[in-house]
C-alpha positions in Angstrom: 8.5 -15.1 43.3 5.2 -13.2 42.9 3.4 -16.5 42.5 4.4 -17.4 46.0 3.7 -14.1 47.8 0.3 -13.2 49.2 -1.0 -9.8 50.1 -1.2 -10.8 53.9 2.5 -12.1 53.9 4.7 -9.7 56.2 8.0 -9.7 54.3 9.7 -7.5 56.8 8.9 -9.8 59.7 10.0 -12.8 57.8 13.3 -10.9 56.9 13.8 -10.0 60.4 13.8 -13.8 61.4 16.3 -14.5 58.7 18.4 -11.5 59.9 18.4 -12.7 63.5 19.3 -16.3 62.5 22.3 -14.8 60.5 20.9 -16.2 57.2 20.5 -12.5 55.8 22.6 -9.4 56.2 21.5 -5.7 55.6 23.9 -3.8 53.5 24.1 -0.3 52.5 20.7 1.3 51.6 19.0 -1.4 53.5 19.5 -4.0 50.7 19.2 -7.7 51.9 21.7 -10.3 50.8 22.1 -13.9 51.7 25.0 -14.9 54.0 27.4 -17.8 53.9 25.3 -19.4 56.8 22.2 -18.6 54.8 23.4 -20.2 51.7 24.5 -23.2 53.6 21.0 -23.6 55.2 19.5 -23.3 51.6 21.6 -26.0 50.3 20.8 -28.2 53.3 17.0 -27.5 52.8 17.4 -28.2 48.9 19.1 -31.7 49.9 16.6 -32.7 52.5 13.3 -31.3 50.9 12.7 -34.3 48.8 12.8 -36.9 51.5 10.8 -34.6 53.7 8.0 -34.2 51.0 8.3 -38.1 50.3 7.5 -38.7 54.0 4.8 -36.3 54.4 3.1 -37.6 51.1 3.7 -41.2 51.9 0.5 -43.4 51.3 -1.4 -40.5 49.9 -2.6 -40.7 46.2 -1.7 -37.6 44.1 -5.5 -37.1 43.1 -6.4 -37.2 47.0 -3.7 -34.7 47.6 -4.9 -32.4 45.0 -8.5 -32.8 46.2 -7.4 -32.0 49.9 -5.7 -28.8 48.7 -8.8 -27.8 46.8 -11.0 -28.2 49.9 -8.6 -26.5 52.2 -8.2 -23.6 49.9 -12.0 -23.3 49.6 -12.3 -23.3 53.5 -9.6 -20.6 53.5 -11.7 -18.5 51.3 -14.9 -19.2 53.1 -13.2 -17.8 56.2 -11.9 -14.7 54.7 -12.3 -11.2 55.9 -15.9 -10.8 54.4 -17.2 -14.3 55.4 -19.1 -13.2 58.4 
């Protein structure tokens, strides 16, 4: 998971959203666990993600996609906290 997490991510806020949806539950000692509803949502997402990705990427060449990500990444770095 570390490769997906960024310093600016607010995991507590994200967990709160999932708790409100009933997808996570807080157990003893504050430990989070996935609920049955959360597991159902995870399975649905796993089933639908390939079709969603295919629709989003339709008619976009892989090389163009990679270039776009690199450009957007650089734009984000350029507008970081020390850019001004």
